N, C-alpha and C positions, 0 to 999 in steps of 0.2 A: 673231296675225300682225299686223304693222303695216298700217295702211290706206294707206300711201303707194303711189303708182303706180310703174310700172316705171322711169320717168325719174328720179323722186326717189330710189328705191332705188339706181339706178346712180350717181347723184351722190354719195350717202353712201358707196357702196363705193369710188368714186374717191378721196374724201377719206381713207378708211381705208387704202387702198393707199399713198397718198403718205405718210401717217403711219408706216405699217409700214416703208416703204422708207427713210425718213430715220432711223428708229430703228435699223434693221439696218445702215445705212451707217455710223453712228457707232460701233456696237459692233464691226464688222469692221475699222474703222480702227485700233482699239486691240488687238484680240485677237491678231493675228499678231506685234505688237511686244512683247507681254507677256513671252514667254520671254527676249527679249534684254534688256529692262529688268531682269528678275529676275536674269539671269546677271551683269549688271554690278554687282548688289548682292550677289554671292557665292552665289547659289542654284544648286543642281544640278538634275538631272532630276526627282528625287522632289519637291522643293519646287515646281518649276514645275507638276508634276502636281497638287499640292495647291492651287496658285493657281487652276488651271483648274477643278478640282472644287469649290472653295469657292463659286463663283458658283452652280453647280447645286444645291449643298446648301442655300444660303440661299434660292434660288428655290423649291425643292420644299417647303420648310417654309412659305413665305409665300404661294405661289400660291393655295391654297384660301381663305386669309384675304382676299386681295384680290378673289377671285371672289365671296365672300359680301358683302364691302364694296360691290362694284359692283351686286350684286343689291339691296342695301338702300338705297344712296344714289345709285346711278346709275353708268353706264359712264364718262361723261366725267370725274367727279372722280377715279375710280380710275386712269384713264389719265394724268391730269395729275400725280398723285402719283408714278406710276411713272416718267414722263419727268423729273420734278423730281429724283427720287432718282438717276437716271442722270446728270443734269447735275452733281450734287454729286460723284458717284463719279468722273467724268471729270476734274474739277478736282483731286481728291485724287491721281488717277493722274498727272496732268501734273506735280505737284510732289513726288511720292513720292521720298524719299531714303533709304528703309529698306524692308525686306521687310514689316514689319507695316503700313506705309501701303498697300503694294500689296494686301495681304490685306484691309485695311479698304475699299479701293476696290471690290474684287470683291464683298465681303459686302454693302456698302451697295447696290450695284447689283442684286445678286441678291435681297436682301430687299425692295427696292422695285420690282423688275422684273417685276411681274405683268402687263406690257403684252401679252404674247402671248395669255394666256387672256382678258383683257378685250377685246382687239380681236376675237378670235374670237367672243366672246359678242355684241359690237356687230354683227358681220356677221350672226350668226344672228337678232338682233332686227330687222335692217333688210331682210332678204330673205325671200322665200317659201320654204317647206320644200323645194320641188322645185328651187330655184335655189341652195341653200346650198353643195352640193359644188362647183359651178361657181364661185361667188363666193369660197369658201375657196381654190380653186385659183388664181384671179386674185390673191388676197391673198398666197399663198405664192410666186407668181411674182414679185410685187413685192419680197418679202423676199429671194428668191434673187438678184434684180438687185442689191440692196444687198450681199449676200454677195460677188458678183462684183466690184463696184466699190470696196467699202470698203478692202480690203487695198492696192489700187493707190494710192488717194488717201492712205492712211496712210503708205505708203512715200515718196510725194512730199513731203508736208508735214513729215515728220520730219527732212528735210535742212535745214529752216529753223532748227529748234531742237528739243531733246528734249522741251520742254514743249508744242510746237505741236499734235501729234496729240490730246492730251487736251483742250486748250483748244478746238480746232476741233470735236471731238466734243461737248463741253459746249455750244458755241454752237449746234450743230445741234439739240440737245435743246431749248434755249430757243426757237429758231425753230419747232421742232415743236410746242412747247406753245402758242405764239402762234397757229400755224396751226390746231391742234385747237380752241383756245378760240373762234376766229372761225368756223370752218366746220363743226365737229361739234356737232350739236344732240342733246340727250338724247332717246332714242327711247322709252323706257318711263318711267313715273312712278315715281321712287324711293320704295320703301317701300310702294307701293300695290298695286293689283291688276295682274296681268299683262295682256297684250293680249287673252288669251282669257278674262278674267274670273275666273281662279282666284285663290285666296287665297295669300299668301306662306307658304311652308313654313319653319319656324324650325329646320331641321336644322343642327347645328353643323358646322364644318369637320372636326373630329376624327371625328365620327360618319360623315360622308360618306366620309372617307378609309378608315376601317376597314370600312365597308359593302362596299367593293369586294372585300375578302377574305372577310368573313363571309357575303356573299350573291353568290358568284361566278357563279351562273346567271342573275342578272338581266341584261337586255340592256345596261344602262348599265355594269355591272361588266365584262361580256365585251368591250365596245367599248374601255373604258379599258385592259384587259389586252392586247388585240390591239395597240393603239397603243403601249403601253409596251414590249412585247417586240419589235415591229418596229423602233421607233425606236432602242431600245437596241442591237439587232443591227446596224443600219445605222451608228450613230455609233461603236459599238465597233470594227467592222471598218474604218471610215474612219480611226480613230485609228492603226491599224497598217498601213494600206494603203501608206504611203510606205516603211515598213520592208520589206514584202513585195515591192514593186516594185523596191526597191533590191537585194534579195537575188536575185530571179529575173531581172530585166531590166536591172540596172545603172542604174536611174533615180537621179538626184542631186537636190540642193536646187535646182539651176539648171533642172531640167526637170519636177519634180513639179507645179509650178503649172499646167502644161498639162493634166494629168489632171483636176485639180479644176475648171479652167475648162471642160473638156469636160463634166463632170458638171453644172456650174452652168448652162451654156447649154442643155443638153438639158432640165434641170428647168424653166427659164423657158418654153421652147418648148412642152413637153408640157402644162404647167399652164395656159398662156395660150391655146393654140390647139386642143388635142386633148381635154382632160379634159371640158369642158362637153358636147361632142358625144357622147362615149361615155356620160356620165351619162344624157343624154336617151335614148340608145339601149338601154342594158342595165340601168340603175338602179344605185344606190349599193351595195347589198349584193353583187351579183354582181361589179361592177367592183372593189370592195375585195378580193374573193377573187382575182380575176385579178392585181391588184397584188401580193398576197402571193406568188403563184406566180412572177411575174416577178422579184420581189426575191430569192426563194430560188434561182431559176435563175441570176441574176446573181452571187450570192455563190458558188455552186458553180462557175460558169464561171470566175470570177477564180482560184479555187484550182487549177483544172485547166489554165489557159491557159499556153501556152509560146511564143506568138508574138504580135506586136502586133495582128494581125487578130482573133484570138479574144479577146484581152484587150479590144480596143475594143468588140467585140460584147457581152462579158460586163459590162464597166463601164457600157455604154449601157443595160443592163437595170436598173441600180440606180435611176437617176432615173425610169424608167418605173414601176418598182414602188412607189417612194415617192410619186410623183405620183398614182397610182391608189389607193393605200391611205390615206394620212393625211387628205387633204381629205374623202374619202368617210366614213371612220370618224368624224371630227369632226362632219361634217354629220349623220350618223345619231345621234350622241350628243345633238346639240341637239334632235333630234326625239323621243327616247325619254324625256327628262327634262322636268319642268315648266319653263315659261319663267321662273318665279320662282326656280328653282334653276340656271338655265343658266350663269350666271357661276361659281357654286360648282363645278359639275361640270366646267366647262372648266379651272378651277384644279386640281381633283383629277386630271384627265387629265395636266396638266403636272407635278403632283407625282410621279405614277408614272413618267411619262416622264423626269423628273429623276433618280429613283432608278436607273433602268436606264442612263441616260447616265453616271452616276457609276460604277455597278457593272460594266457590260459592258466598258469599256475595260480595267479592271484584270483581270477574269477572262480576257478574250480575250488580253490581253498576256501573262499567265502561261501560257496555253495555247500561245501563239506560242513562248515560250522553252523550255517543257518538253515539248510534244507534237509540235512540228514547225510549220514556217511556214504550210502550207496549212490546218492544223487549225482555227483560229478561224473561217475562212470556212465550213467545213463544219458546225461546231457552230452557227453563226448560221443557216445555211440550214435545218437541222433544226428549230431553235426557231421560226423564222418559219413553216415549213410546219405546225407543230403548232397554230398559231393558226387554221387553217382549221376545226378542230373547234369553236372558239368562235363562228365566224361562220356556222354551218351553216344557221340558220333565221331570219336577221335580216330576211328579206322581210316577215314578219308584223308586225314592229315598224316597219319603214321601207319600206313598199311603194313600188314604182316609180310616179312621178307621170306619167300620160299627159297630154300637153299637147293641148288641143283644136286641131284643124286650122283654119287660117284659111279662111273661106269664099272660094271662087273666083267670079269674075264669070262669069255665064252668058252 
């Protein structure tokens, strides 16, 4: 555990939140425009799907490598490489005049985009174990703010020139690199002992990835699988949510943005204002299980809703479920692995999450076409509920931290 005081840790968290916000802002400026750019170059829906998936495929292959790199050489160098790769990718995107250049842009960004796992490891290094879920919640609130603002800014600047969104996103990356270089200090000694005095473990990225499957009962493996299944179910159903809402409620391209804005605003509010208090009150293991139940209820509720009131209630359960599940699971993962492997396992978590983010939209989309429109949400709810068995006894590995009460004046 770092020896920094609370104010120092909060300052580092603030810098990381700004870094994550700018990173996500640039990404979401580009992502909504990608299908239109691809369509102008002659792509159909299948090719657009491949473009979206190519980023996740490259990221899931590279995330453990960047995690191990950050464990060995430090968090800041890995973060700078990831931001630099994104800057290059955005410039390629800005001037792409063929589909293969668009694919190159996505692959370069994905292969160098281990920023999520590196920033999560940075947060885990900078905060006390009992504060990690709250800190990761604040971090994800910052990224959700970037998700909410990025598409709007991208739509504005693309009216200036088709090159502008990519160039602005690249400029944001350069600014982010300068900001991180100035204000982010390395927390742990690269290649040396961890903060708890343990010796570095030389487990390879491949070994760590396959260990999740070969040793599924280990707490780290179970936490990674819970994360992967839950985020795959959420992302997979989000991918077809617009189709479902259009089929049942007549929602169009002009109105679908309001639903995602609703989810995004709730996500920011819950993660920034509610998550920390609940972690202190009930602990990470129990709150993660509550989140899983909320997510399953929301998915089921969406499939059964037939009016806007029940739909709003059901959709509102989704950000509650994800806000309670993902930060808590990631915080617990940081506690059950050695600090010398923290970056590696954060990367492995992103790898498995990347696999499900690629696979679930395809599987659930096929279910939507062949088994009926509500079916994907029900399948996802069942899979999410099944993860409760994996989190049954996590209290023994990540016990609730009881904060000492402040003495009162007599």
